[in-house]
C-alpha positions as CSV (number, residue, x, y, z in Angstrom):
1,X,159.6,-60.6,-36.4
2,X,160.8,-62.5,-39.5
3,X,164.3,-61.8,-40.6
4,X,165.5,-61.7,-44.3
5,X,165.4,-64.9,-46.2
6,X,167.7,-66.5,-48.8
7,X,171.1,-65.8,-47.3
8,X,174.0,-67.9,-48.5
9,X,176.1,-69.8,-46.0
10,X,178.8,-72.4,-46.2
11,X,178.7,-75.4,-43.8
12,X,179.8,-79.0,-44.3
13,X,179.9,-78.7,-48.1
14,X,177.2,-76.5,-49.7
15,X,174.3,-75.5,-47.5
16,X,171.9,-72.7,-48.3
17,X,170.1,-70.8,-45.6
18,X,166.6,-71.0,-46.9
19,X,165.0,-68.6,-44.5
20,X,164.3,-67.8,-40.9
21,X,161.6,-66.5,-38.7
22,X,160.8,-66.2,-35.1
23,X,160.0,-69.5,-33.4
24,X,159.1,-68.3,-30.0
25,X,159.7,-64.9,-28.6
26,X,160.1,-66.2,-25.1
27,X,162.8,-68.7,-26.0
28,X,166.4,-67.7,-25.9
29,X,169.4,-69.4,-27.5
30,X,170.7,-72.0,-25.0
31,X,173.1,-74.9,-25.9
32,X,175.4,-77.1,-23.9
33,X,179.1,-76.8,-24.9
34,X,179.7,-78.7,-28.1
35,X,182.5,-81.3,-27.4
36,X,183.7,-81.1,-31.0
37,X,184.3,-77.4,-30.9
38,X,187.4,-75.8,-29.3
39,X,185.4,-72.8,-28.1
40,X,181.8,-72.4,-27.0
41,X,180.0,-69.0,-27.0
42,X,178.8,-67.4,-23.8
43,X,176.5,-64.4,-23.8
44,X,176.8,-61.4,-21.5
45,X,173.4,-60.7,-20.2
46,X,170.2,-62.1,-21.8
47,X,170.9,-64.4,-24.8
48,X,169.2,-63.4,-28.0
49,X,165.9,-65.0,-28.9
50,X,165.8,-68.1,-31.1
51,X,165.0,-67.9,-34.8
52,X,164.1,-70.7,-37.2
53,X,166.8,-71.2,-39.8
54,X,166.3,-73.7,-42.6
55,X,169.4,-74.9,-44.5
56,X,169.3,-76.9,-47.7
57,X,172.1,-79.5,-47.8
58,X,173.1,-80.2,-51.5
59,X,176.3,-82.1,-50.8
60,X,174.6,-85.3,-49.6
61,X,175.8,-88.4,-51.5
62,X,173.8,-91.1,-49.7
63,X,170.4,-91.1,-48.0
64,X,170.1,-94.7,-46.7
65,X,171.7,-95.2,-43.4
66,X,172.6,-98.6,-42.0
67,X,172.3,-98.7,-38.2
68,X,172.8,-101.5,-35.7
69,X,169.7,-102.5,-33.7
70,X,169.7,-105.7,-31.6
71,X,165.9,-106.2,-31.9
72,X,165.8,-106.0,-35.7
73,X,166.1,-109.1,-37.8
74,X,169.8,-109.6,-38.7
75,X,170.8,-107.0,-36.2
76,X,170.6,-104.1,-38.7
77,X,168.0,-101.6,-39.8
78,X,168.0,-99.3,-42.8
79,X,166.8,-95.7,-42.3
80,X,166.1,-92.7,-44.5
81,X,166.4,-89.2,-43.0
82,X,165.3,-86.2,-45.1
83,X,165.9,-83.7,-42.4
84,X,168.4,-83.0,-39.5
85,X,167.1,-81.3,-36.4
86,X,163.5,-81.2,-35.3
87,X,161.1,-78.4,-34.4
88,X,159.2,-80.6,-32.0
89,X,161.9,-79.9,-29.4
90,X,161.6,-83.1,-27.4
91,X,164.1,-82.6,-24.5
92,X,165.0,-86.3,-24.4
93,X,165.7,-86.8,-28.1
94,X,168.9,-88.9,-28.7
95,X,169.3,-87.3,-32.1
96,X,170.4,-84.0,-30.6
97,X,174.0,-85.3,-30.5
98,X,174.0,-85.5,-34.4
99,X,173.6,-81.7,-34.6
100,X,176.9,-81.3,-32.8
101,X,178.6,-83.1,-35.7
102,X,177.6,-80.1,-37.9
103,X,179.1,-77.6,-35.5
104,X,175.7,-76.7,-33.9
105,X,174.5,-77.2,-30.3
106,X,172.4,-79.9,-28.9
107,X,170.0,-77.5,-27.3
108,X,167.9,-74.9,-29.0
109,X,170.1,-75.2,-32.2
110,X,168.7,-78.7,-32.7
111,X,165.1,-77.2,-32.5
112,X,165.7,-74.1,-34.7
113,X,168.5,-74.9,-37.1
114,X,166.9,-77.4,-39.5
115,X,168.9,-79.0,-42.3
116,X,166.8,-80.2,-45.3
117,X,168.0,-82.6,-48.0
118,X,166.2,-81.5,-51.1
119,X,167.8,-84.2,-53.3
120,X,166.8,-87.1,-50.9
121,X,164.2,-88.6,-53.3
122,X,166.6,-88.7,-56.2
123,X,169.4,-90.2,-54.1
124,X,167.0,-92.8,-52.7
125,X,166.0,-93.8,-56.2
126,X,169.6,-94.1,-57.4
127,X,170.5,-96.2,-54.3
128,X,167.6,-98.6,-54.7
129,X,168.5,-99.3,-58.3
130,X,171.8,-100.7,-56.9
131,X,170.7,-102.4,-53.7
132,X,166.9,-103.1,-53.8
133,X,167.5,-106.9,-53.7
134,X,169.4,-106.4,-50.4
135,X,167.0,-104.0,-48.9
136,X,164.5,-105.9,-46.6
137,X,163.0,-102.8,-45.1
138,X,163.3,-99.0,-44.8
139,X,162.4,-96.9,-41.7
140,X,161.3,-93.3,-41.8
141,X,163.1,-92.0,-39.8
142,X,165.9,-92.2,-37.3
143,X,167.5,-88.8,-36.6
144,X,164.3,-86.7,-36.8
145,X,160.6,-86.9,-37.3
146,X,159.8,-87.5,-41.0
147,X,156.7,-85.4,-40.7
148,X,158.0,-82.3,-38.9
149,X,156.1,-79.1,-39.9
150,X,158.5,-78.3,-42.8
151,X,157.4,-81.5,-44.6
152,X,154.1,-79.8,-45.4
153,X,156.1,-77.5,-47.8
154,X,159.1,-79.6,-48.9
155,X,157.2,-83.0,-49.3
156,X,160.5,-84.9,-49.2
157,X,159.1,-87.8,-47.1
158,X,156.1,-88.1,-49.5
159,X,158.4,-88.2,-52.5
160,X,160.6,-90.8,-50.9
161,X,157.6,-92.9,-50.1
162,X,156.6,-92.7,-53.8
163,X,160.0,-94.1,-54.7
164,X,159.6,-96.9,-52.2
165,X,156.2,-97.7,-53.7
166,X,157.7,-98.0,-57.2
167,X,160.4,-100.3,-55.9
168,X,158.0,-102.2,-53.7
169,X,160.1,-101.8,-50.5
170,X,158.4,-102.5,-47.2
171,X,158.4,-99.4,-45.1
172,X,158.0,-98.4,-41.4
173,X,157.1,-94.9,-40.3
174,X,157.6,-93.5,-36.8
175,X,156.1,-90.1,-36.2
176,X,154.5,-87.7,-33.7
177,X,152.6,-85.8,-36.4
178,X,149.1,-86.0,-37.8
179,X,150.6,-84.7,-41.1
180,X,151.2,-88.4,-42.0
181,X,147.5,-88.6,-42.9
182,X,148.2,-86.4,-46.0
183,X,150.0,-89.3,-47.6
184,X,147.2,-91.9,-47.2
185,X,147.1,-92.4,-51.0
186,X,150.7,-93.5,-51.1
187,X,150.7,-95.5,-47.8
188,X,147.9,-97.6,-49.2
189,X,150.2,-98.7,-52.0
190,X,152.9,-99.8,-49.6
191,X,153.5,-102.7,-47.2
192,X,153.8,-100.3,-44.2
193,X,153.2,-99.9,-40.5
194,X,152.8,-96.4,-39.1
195,X,153.8,-96.1,-35.5
196,X,152.9,-93.1,-33.5
197,X,155.2,-92.1,-30.7
198,X,153.0,-91.5,-27.7
199,X,154.8,-91.6,-24.3
200,X,152.3,-89.4,-22.4
201,X,148.5,-89.6,-22.1
202,X,147.8,-85.9,-21.7
203,X,149.2,-82.6,-23.1
204,X,149.7,-81.4,-19.5
205,X,152.0,-84.4,-18.8
206,X,153.9,-84.1,-22.1
207,X,154.5,-80.3,-21.9
208,X,157.7,-80.5,-19.8
209,X,159.4,-82.9,-22.3
210,X,157.5,-82.4,-25.6
211,X,156.8,-78.6,-25.7
212,X,156.1,-78.3,-29.4
213,X,154.6,-81.6,-30.5
214,X,151.0,-82.2,-31.5
215,X,148.7,-83.0,-28.6
216,X,148.2,-86.7,-27.8
217,X,144.5,-86.4,-28.9
218,X,145.5,-85.3,-32.4
219,X,147.9,-88.2,-32.7
220,X,145.3,-90.7,-31.7
221,X,142.8,-89.1,-34.2
222,X,145.4,-89.5,-37.0
223,X,146.0,-93.1,-35.9
224,X,142.3,-93.8,-36.2
225,X,142.1,-92.1,-39.6
226,X,144.9,-94.3,-41.0
227,X,143.4,-97.5,-39.4
228,X,140.0,-96.8,-40.9
229,X,141.7,-96.6,-44.3
230,X,143.2,-100.1,-43.8
231,X,146.7,-98.9,-43.1
232,X,148.5,-100.9,-40.3
233,X,149.2,-98.7,-37.2
234,X,151.0,-99.1,-33.9
235,X,152.0,-97.2,-30.8
236,X,155.4,-96.6,-29.5
237,X,155.2,-95.9,-25.7
238,X,158.7,-94.4,-25.8
239,X,160.5,-93.2,-23.9
240,X,159.4,-94.4,-20.5
241,X,160.9,-91.9,-18.1
242,X,161.4,-93.8,-14.8
243,X,159.4,-92.2,-12.0
244,X,157.2,-90.1,-14.3
245,X,155.0,-91.7,-17.0
246,X,154.7,-95.4,-16.1
247,X,151.1,-95.0,-14.9
248,X,150.2,-93.8,-18.4
249,X,150.9,-97.2,-20.0
250,X,147.5,-98.8,-19.6
251,X,145.6,-95.7,-20.8
252,X,147.9,-95.2,-23.8
253,X,147.4,-98.8,-24.9
254,X,143.7,-98.7,-24.5
255,X,143.4,-95.5,-26.5
256,X,145.6,-97.0,-29.2
257,X,143.5,-100.1,-29.4
258,X,140.3,-98.0,-29.7
259,X,142.1,-96.1,-32.5
260,X,142.8,-99.3,-34.5
261,X,146.4,-99.9,-33.6
262,X,147.5,-103.6,-33.7
263,X,151.1,-103.3,-32.7
264,X,153.0,-101.7,-29.8
265,X,156.5,-101.4,-28.4
266,X,158.0,-99.7,-25.3
267,X,161.5,-98.5,-24.5
268,X,163.2,-96.8,-21.6
269,X,164.7,-93.3,-21.8
270,X,168.3,-93.4,-23.0
271,X,170.6,-90.5,-22.7
272,X,173.7,-90.9,-24.9
273,X,175.9,-87.8,-24.3
274,X,176.8,-85.2,-21.6
275,X,175.2,-82.5,-23.7
276,X,171.8,-84.2,-23.9
277,X,171.9,-85.0,-20.2
278,X,172.7,-81.4,-19.3
279,X,169.9,-80.0,-21.5
280,X,167.4,-82.6,-20.4
281,X,167.9,-81.9,-16.7
282,X,168.0,-78.2,-17.2
283,X,164.6,-78.2,-19.0
284,X,163.1,-80.3,-16.2
285,X,164.1,-77.8,-13.6
286,X,162.5,-75.0,-15.7
287,X,159.2,-76.9,-16.1
288,X,158.7,-79.2,-13.1
289,X,158.8,-78.7,-9.3
290,X,162.2,-79.4,-7.8
291,X,160.9,-82.3,-5.8
292,X,159.5,-83.9,-8.9
293,X,162.9,-83.5,-10.7
294,X,164.8,-85.0,-7.9
295,X,162.5,-88.0,-7.9
296,X,162.9,-88.5,-11.6
297,X,166.7,-88.1,-11.6
298,X,167.1,-90.5,-8.6
299,X,164.8,-93.1,-10.2
300,X,166.8,-93.0,-13.5
301,X,170.1,-93.3,-11.6
302,X,168.9,-96.4,-9.8
303,X,168.1,-98.0,-13.2
304,X,171.5,-96.9,-14.6
305,X,173.8,-97.8,-11.8
306,X,174.3,-94.3,-10.4
307,X,174.3,-92.2,-13.5
308,X,171.7,-90.9,-16.0
309,X,173.5,-92.4,-19.0
310,X,173.7,-96.1,-20.0
311,X,177.2,-97.6,-20.0
312,X,176.7,-99.8,-23.1
313,X,174.4,-100.5,-26.0
314,X,173.1,-103.6,-24.2
315,X,172.0,-101.4,-21.2
316,X,170.3,-98.9,-23.5
317,X,166.7,-100.1,-23.0
318,X,167.0,-102.1,-19.9
319,X,166.8,-101.3,-16.2
320,X,168.4,-102.8,-13.1
321,X,165.7,-102.6,-10.4
322,X,162.5,-104.5,-9.7
323,X,160.6,-101.3,-10.5
324,X,161.6,-101.6,-14.2
325,X,160.6,-105.3,-14.1
326,X,157.2,-104.3,-12.8
327,X,156.9,-101.7,-15.6
328,X,157.7,-104.4,-18.2
329,X,155.2,-106.7,-16.7
330,X,152.6,-104.0,-16.7
331,X,153.2,-103.3,-20.4
332,X,153.2,-107.1,-21.3
333,X,150.0,-107.7,-19.3
334,X,148.0,-105.0,-21.1
335,X,149.5,-106.0,-24.5
336,X,148.2,-109.5,-23.9
337,X,144.9,-108.2,-22.5
338,X,144.2,-105.9,-25.5
339,X,145.4,-108.3,-28.1
340,X,148.3,-106.4,-29.5
341,X,150.7,-108.2,-31.8
342,X,154.3,-107.4,-30.9
343,X,156.1,-109.7,-33.2
344,X,159.2,-108.5,-35.0
345,X,158.8,-106.9,-38.4
346,X,158.8,-109.3,-41.3
347,X,161.9,-109.1,-43.4
348,X,160.3,-110.7,-46.4
349,X,160.9,-108.9,-49.7
350,X,158.1,-108.9,-52.2
351,X,159.0,-110.5,-55.5
352,X,159.7,-108.2,-58.4
353,X,162.9,-107.2,-60.2
354,X,162.5,-103.5,-60.0
355,X,160.2,-100.4,-60.0
356,X,156.5,-101.2,-60.5
357,X,155.9,-98.1,-62.6
358,X,159.2,-96.8,-63.7
359,X,161.0,-97.4,-67.0
360,X,164.4,-97.0,-65.3
361,X,166.0,-100.4,-65.0
362,X,167.7,-101.6,-61.8
363,X,171.4,-102.3,-62.0
364,X,171.9,-106.0,-62.6
365,X,174.3,-108.3,-60.8
366,X,177.4,-109.6,-62.7
367,X,177.5,-112.9,-60.8
């Protein structure tokens, strides 16, 4: 049953509780202990059911985030996140840890307490006025899917893409949602590649790890729709969960090629915190046979030197055993066979001093 909307709440500045409703009557609140909180709640008996809560964050000052990435040109990537948290509920998502910074949990809180930044398009415009000439590329997104279901109402990603089109900023989009096809008119005006995250070939195989994402068939249909419109598309076979979805790689790449994708990348599952590890393993035990869970956990531990977590950023997307080397060779073989182009993104900036269709001038350099 939906609960009353528009309740005021104070959290990390000024956040407004926009509304809430039942997400799934069979789901109960379940979060690993937050390492940044002194105390963690424990329920006597059955925990209460989860409810979707949407917060509007109005205290945001910047929307462009600079993040280190060894495989990006210059070692840095620039990202825009209009939302925090994600309704898709992927159990492996590394962004769960960022919800703990807000005082929430990395479990069901990440999936049901969504923070929206309604002023993101305005902030993006103001930042690009100052730094467009130093902005080689923007990625949507990093900490959450830019096309989660709430985007259908808020349209923040769409408005930010319109700003990027005005400033002629090259853009990359990574999503699991067919909602991206809504913005074909804007994407055609951009230098953009849209990557669809597709680590599993069937819904049955994705259910234990991606319980609330669109089915793979819907993502491939969206990929074909964009490709038919002349928009560059790609597939992200990520994450590879050692001992589980390696056999899906050939089929995923073939389906992506048939859907018009020209680029592809792959990465191994990386678990960044104890909270994510606890939630990931717990959900596996709930949705997979124990023998299958043991196989997956032991395979990951072999790749990580005895633990489920990587020890350094360098080890984040690499394995230690011959099994991972075989997986990489399998991916590379089918990339070459199908003719995918896996070169790094171009960092070229298209010429032009400022917005293409805006009368607001970009801040000039003094020297």
